[in-house]
N, C-alpha and C positions, 0 to 999 in steps of 0.2 A: 244346926247352926254351925258356922265356921269357927273352929277353935282359934281364939285370938293369938295363940302362940304360933299357929301355922299361917295365919292371915298374911303375915309379912312375907312369907316365902312363896305364895301362890301368885302367879301372873294373872291378875284379874282380867285385864284387857285381852290377854291371850285366850282365856276361857270364853269370854264373851264373844270374841272373834270366831272361835270354833263353833259356838252355839249358833251364831248368825251367818255362818259361811255360805248358806244357800242363796243369799241375795241381800239386798238392802233391807235394813230393819226400820228405816224411816217410816213413821206413821203406823208401825205395827204395835201389837200388844204382846208384851213379854212378861213372864211370871218368874219370880224368884221364890221358890218353895223353901221355907226355913231360912228366911232372909236375915234373921237376927237383927242386929242394929244397922245393917245395911252395907256389908262389905262389898257387895256388887251393885248396889243401888245407883251409884254415880256412873259407873261404866254402862249399865243398862240404859239409864236415862239419856246419856250422851248418844248412845246407839240409836234409840228410837226417835230422838229429837222432840221438838215442841208439839208435834202433831201425833206423837205416839203415846202409849200408855204402859206404865210399869205396874204390875200387880205384885204386891209384897205380902207374903203370908208367913206367919209365925204364931207359936202358941203363946207368946208374951206380947201383950199390947204395948208395953213400954218400949220394947225393941222396935216395934213398928213405927212408933213416933219418931225415933232417931233415924230409921231407914227412910221414912218419908221426907224428912228434912234434908238428908243427904242427896236424895234424888232431885228434889226441887232446887237445891243449891247448885247442883251440877248442870241442870237444864231447866231454867225458869220456863214455866208454861207447860211442861210435860204433864200428862195426866198420871196421877198416882192413885191407885186404889189399894187399900190395906184390908186384910181380913185375918181374923183368928178362926181357923177351921175347927169344926167339931172334932172331937177325939177320934182318931182312926180314919179320918177322911182328909182330902185336900180341899174339897168344896170349891173347885174352880168352875165347874160346869162343863158339859160336853162341847167340844169344838169352840172353846172360848179364847184360846191364846194361839199366837203364831210361833212362839218359842217358850221353852220352859227350862229353867236352871235349877238343879238340886246339887248343892255342894256340901258334902259331909253331913248329910241328914238322913238318907234312906235307911241306914242301919238302926235308926232310932224308932222306926215304925213297928218294930217288934213282930208279933205274929201276923200283922196285917201288911207286911212288907210287899208281898206280891200283889195284893189287891190295890195298894196305894200306888205302886209303880204302873199297874195297868190303868188306874184312874188318871195318872199323869198322862199316859199315852192318849187316853180318850179325850183329854182336855185340848189336845192339839188339833188345830185346823188342818185342812189339806195342805200339804207342802211344809208343814211345821216340823220343828226339831226339838227334842228334849236332850239335854246334856246332864248326865248323872256322873258326878265326880266325888271320889272319896279315897280313903287309904286303901292300899292293896289288901289289907286283912279284912276289909269290909266289901270285898268283891261281890258284885251282883251275881247270885248263883245262876248256873246254866239253865235250870228249870224255869227261871223267870224270863231269861232271854228267849227260851223256846215258847213260852206263853205269849210274849210280846210279838214274836214272829208269827204265831198262829193268828194274831189279830191284824196281820198285814204290815207290821213294822219292819223297817230295814234297820238292823241293829249291827253296830260295829264297836269293837273295843280298841282302846289305845294300845300301841305296841308294848310288848314287855320291856321293862327297864325304865318306863316313864315314872315320874315321881308320884303321880296320882293315877288311880284306877279311873279311867274315863270310858263311859259308855254313851255313844250317840244313838238316838232312837229317832228315825225319820218316818213321817207319815206320808 
């Protein structure tokens, strides 16, 4: 979940634009893993439009209620699905989303970090993109990047000196 103290300093629309840079998001399905109370719900809902779907996941159902409300307020008619995943899993399903956003959450996965990031990649449809963003101290280890590439992912990191560690993973 996005730390509320940092939420004000993150360019939400900029991250969503980077996530969706491969084409129009209209009518697509996008997921926000660890959505918390919905820091990105509004920007994602506006991006996919009324014919798209935003999938919000968090371990706290009360946060999902807030996130759902924010998405619907930003784009009436947008499809919104919420889910509380099983511990240690994302529970999105294989090839179920066109884009996936994870902001300041992957370090919380503990010993299942690699498995959960690979599960995130598996959830992407062909042509999909995942964006993993967090603090520099929580940099995604190189062995996970290698494992993603072994599955066919095209992985790139943000340039040094950017405020957030950003990893884009394209299928």
